[in-house]
C-alpha positions, 0 to 999 in steps of 0.5 A: 785482621790486626791493626797495622803497626805505626811509626811515630814521626816527630815533626817541627816546622818554622814559618814566617807567620801563622797561616800557610799560603799567606806566609811561608814554610821556612824549615821542616825537621822530623825524626822517627821517635824510636830512632832519632838517627833517622831524621830529615831537615830542609830549609825552603825558599819563601813563597813571598816577602810576607812575615810577622816580626815575632815569627822571624824572631822565634825561628831565627831564620833569614828570608833574604838568605832563604831566597838565595839558598833555600830548597825549592818547595816542590823538591823539599816536599818530594824529598820529605814524602820520600823520607816518610815513605822510606822510614815508615815502610810497611807501617802507618806513619803517625805525625806527632809534635808540639803544637802539631796542628800548626806544623800539620797545617803547613806541611799538609798545605805544602804537600797539596800545593806543590805535589797535588791533592793525592800526595799527602803521605798515606793520606789520612793515615798521617793524622795530626796529633796535638801536643795536648794528649802527649803532654797530658800523657806525661802526667799519666792522664789523658782527659780523665783516663790514666794512660801509659806514661812510658810512651809519652815520656819517650816522646819527650826525651830527645831533640827532634831535629838533631841535624838542625844547624847550631846557629839556628838552634841558638836563636830558637826561643821556644820549646822544640818538639822532642822524640 
């Protein structure tokens, strides 16, 4: 039996702090690595008023505005799950990104919290890949083993969030994950 083909999905989130639950997921952006026109974006209502000033400086979002205009977390996560299922179709979705462990922790927590334990897309078939293998791959090595450079360089070529509002992009001071 041959392995199931994979669809690489670049994901980036913005949050009000470092850990889900105590702090809120404020936005999710994603795109299919091989087709950045297939993308997803949502800004969510915060769970509470907790924030770390540095996090809010980085993301440039407004808690007050999101409380009024943000999408309900249940609706946003249902839409995100549906989008992942649609773009991955019969393939295995693979989560990639810059600082993927941070992004994964928020998306996973929100899937479980708002849609239930069995709601994570393809469950373990949507693993978190850290940025280290991707960035090392750009140098042509992962650990001590040479790997194919085209894959990693392709991942790092285009912005992952082509639908993010321009005002948000202007305020961002960190590296966006790229497709």
